[in-house]
C-alpha positions as CSV (number, residue, x, y, z in Angstrom):
1,V,110.0,89.7,92.9
2,G,108.6,91.1,89.7
3,N,105.0,91.1,90.9
4,I,105.8,93.0,94.1
5,I,107.9,95.6,92.2
6,T,105.0,96.1,89.7
7,Q,102.5,96.5,92.5
8,F,104.8,98.9,94.4
9,L,105.2,101.1,91.3
10,K,101.4,101.1,90.6
11,E,100.8,102.3,94.2
12,H,103.7,104.7,94.7
13,K,105.0,105.8,91.3
14,N,103.9,109.4,91.9
15,L,106.0,109.6,95.1
16,L,109.2,108.4,93.4
17,D,112.0,110.5,91.9
18,D,112.3,110.2,88.1
19,S,115.8,108.9,88.5
20,I,114.4,105.7,90.1
21,L,112.1,105.0,87.2
22,S,112.8,103.8,83.6
23,K,112.3,106.2,80.8
24,N,108.7,105.0,80.2
25,K,108.1,105.2,84.0
26,K,106.6,101.7,84.0
27,K,109.7,99.9,85.5
28,L,112.6,100.6,87.8
29,N,115.7,102.2,86.3
30,P,117.9,99.3,85.2
31,L,120.7,100.8,87.3
32,M,118.8,100.1,90.5
33,V,120.1,97.3,92.7
34,I,117.5,94.9,94.2
35,L,118.5,92.7,97.0
36,L,116.5,89.8,98.4
37,N,117.6,88.9,101.9
38,G,121.0,90.6,101.1
39,R,121.5,88.8,97.8
40,N,121.4,90.6,94.4
41,I,118.4,89.2,92.4
42,T,120.5,89.5,89.3
43,Y,122.4,86.4,90.4
44,M,119.3,84.5,91.3
45,K,116.3,84.4,88.9
46,N,116.1,88.2,88.6
47,Y,112.5,89.4,88.5
48,K,111.3,85.8,88.4
49,T,112.8,85.1,91.8
50,K,110.1,83.7,94.1
51,L,109.3,85.3,97.5
52,K,108.4,83.6,100.6
53,E,107.0,84.7,104.0
54,G,109.6,86.8,105.9
55,D,111.7,87.7,102.8
56,Q,113.1,91.3,102.7
57,L,113.6,93.4,99.6
58,Y,116.0,96.3,99.5
59,I,116.1,98.6,96.5
60,S,119.0,101.1,96.1
61,F,121.2,102.8,93.6
62,P,124.6,101.1,93.2
63,I,127.2,102.6,95.4
64,S,131.0,102.5,94.8
65,G,134.0,104.3,95.9
66,G,137.3,103.7,97.5
């Protein structure tokens, strides 16, 4: 996961809102939620989680409410 996020930021950083990026603009904001096939990577191996063909990544701000 980490490699694909790094590549994505290299290619598209100029298109992203500042709130999505960390202060140094080299990583995603730590508040961002990254899901791999619907599972939060925090509960897997985080950025070291391996990807395989057909996997889907979803990057979003956390949403809460009630």
